[in-house]
C-alpha positions as a printed Julia matrix, in Angstrom:
153×3 Matrix{Float64}:
  -7.72   16.15  -23.06
  -9.42   17.08  -20.51
  -8.17   16.06  -16.83
  -9.8    16.22  -13.68
  -7.79   16.82  -10.51
  -7.23   15.39   -7.29
  -6.27   12.04   -5.63
  -3.96   11.65   -9.13
  -5.53   12.28  -12.52
  -8.68   11.31  -14.13
  -9.07   11.43  -17.92
 -12.37   12.7   -18.46
 -12.5    13.24  -22.68
  -9.8    12.4   -25.19
 -10.41   14.18  -28.65
  -8.47   13.55  -32.38
  -5.61   16.21  -31.35
  -4.72   14.17  -28.27
  -3.66   11.02  -30.37
  -0.63   10.95  -32.68
  -0.67   11.38  -36.3
   0.04    7.82  -37.52
  -1.62    4.79  -35.85
  -4.06    6.45  -33.98
  -2.4     5.45  -29.95
  -3.12    7.34  -26.98
  -0.73    7.06  -24.02
  -2.66    7.85  -21.01
  -0.4     9.84  -18.56
   1.27    8.09  -15.92
   0.28    9.35  -12.64
  -3.58    8.47  -14.01
  -5.74    6.54  -11.68
  -9.36    6.77  -13.4
 -10.07    6.59  -16.84
 -13.75    8.37  -16.74
 -16.85    7.23  -18.39
 -17.45    8.05  -21.81
 -13.84    8.62  -21.79
 -12.42    7.84  -25.49
 -16.05    8.58  -27.08
 -14.59   11.43  -29.77
 -12.01    9.3   -30.62
 -14.03    5.89  -31.29
 -13.24    6.24  -35.23
  -9.76    6.0   -35.26
  -8.72    4.93  -31.95
  -6.39    2.15  -32.45
  -3.93    1.81  -29.88
  -3.56    2.77  -26.17
  -1.12    2.7   -23.43
  -2.41    2.46  -19.9
   0.04    3.33  -17.15
   0.78    1.31  -13.98
  -1.33    4.04  -11.93
  -4.41    3.24  -13.07
  -6.84    1.99  -10.8
 -10.13    2.06  -12.49
 -11.81    1.94  -15.98
 -15.35    3.73  -15.75
 -18.31    2.69  -17.42
 -18.46    3.05  -21.66
 -15.06    4.21  -21.07
 -13.76    2.41  -24.25
 -17.35    1.8   -25.7
 -17.65    1.38  -29.68
 -13.76    2.18  -29.99
 -14.38   -0.22  -32.81
 -10.57    0.14  -34.4
  -8.98   -0.99  -31.29
  -6.8    -4.31  -31.16
  -5.02   -4.67  -28.56
  -5.31   -3.85  -24.62
  -2.95   -4.29  -21.29
  -4.46   -3.98  -18.33
  -1.82   -2.67  -15.78
  -0.95   -4.39  -12.69
  -2.17   -1.78  -10.64
  -5.9    -1.86  -12.18
  -8.74   -3.22   -9.93
 -12.08   -2.11  -11.73
 -13.55   -2.5   -14.92
 -16.68   -1.0   -14.76
 -19.75   -1.59  -16.91
 -19.6    -1.87  -20.66
 -16.05   -0.66  -20.71
 -15.31   -1.94  -23.48
 -18.62   -2.85  -24.9
 -18.71   -2.73  -29.11
 -15.04   -3.16  -29.11
 -15.33   -5.67  -32.03
 -11.82   -5.31  -33.14
 -10.39   -6.11  -30.29
  -8.27   -9.58  -30.57
  -5.43   -9.42  -27.75
  -5.94   -8.86  -23.93
  -2.97   -8.91  -21.84
  -4.03   -8.91  -18.25
  -1.24   -7.71  -15.92
  -3.42   -6.99  -13.07
  -4.52  -10.27  -10.24
  -7.73   -9.09   -8.59
  -9.68   -7.13  -10.88
 -13.24   -6.59   -9.9
 -15.11   -6.52  -13.31
 -19.11   -4.95  -13.13
 -21.61   -6.0   -15.47
 -20.71   -6.91  -19.16
 -17.39   -4.78  -19.55
 -16.13   -6.92  -22.98
 -19.96   -7.38  -24.68
 -20.05   -7.13  -28.28
 -16.17   -8.15  -28.55
 -16.68  -11.56  -31.28
 -12.75  -11.01  -31.94
 -10.67  -11.59  -28.76
  -8.85  -14.63  -29.72
  -5.65  -14.61  -27.07
  -5.79  -13.63  -23.0
  -2.61  -13.64  -21.08
  -3.15  -13.45  -17.63
  -4.13  -15.36  -14.43
  -7.13  -18.4   -14.73
  -9.0   -16.93  -12.3
  -9.3   -13.55  -13.81
 -10.07  -14.68  -17.49
 -12.9   -17.08  -15.79
 -14.31  -13.67  -14.25
 -13.86  -12.04  -17.91
 -15.73  -15.35  -19.47
 -18.45  -15.13  -16.67
 -18.89  -11.46  -16.47
 -18.91  -10.72  -20.64
 -22.04  -13.31  -21.08
 -19.32  -14.72  -24.03
 -19.11  -18.21  -23.81
 -16.23  -19.44  -24.68
 -14.29  -23.11  -25.48
 -10.31  -22.46  -24.11
  -7.13  -24.05  -24.38
  -4.83  -23.6   -21.64
  -1.29  -23.09  -22.64
   0.72  -21.95  -19.11
  -0.61  -18.29  -18.62
  -2.07  -18.14  -22.19
  -5.61  -18.76  -22.64
  -5.94  -19.54  -26.6
  -9.83  -18.69  -27.46
 -10.87  -21.02  -30.14
 -14.5   -20.49  -30.32
 -17.36  -17.96  -28.71
 -21.13  -17.43  -29.0
 -22.98  -14.62  -27.59
């Protein structure tokens, strides 16, 4: 893992040796504030799970792009900005847990994430995800859980 310093940590690049031997898990260290652009490009064919710390404030463009095995992500409460194409092409991403109430989504953060089924979080945030991703979903609202019935690109 290559880390940038100054004003908290920033993850610049993640390598296969940084993941756990089983399960393709990567735990972003506590204190990390930024995941840099294309940070996970070296592990996009083996990353299955990632744990983000509450200290994280920014996910930069294409950070998780084409991480085709990633199935679930928790966006922590401290997260403020998800940049363009951050999760572009995460075709197996099914569950998104949005714990932050004020995230700015820049561009098409979620494009080509065809399998998203359940999103936990604030309805206003969910609408922002839907409109910014250029995906059109019919949804059923169940409290703070939104189950997505269908989508089209």
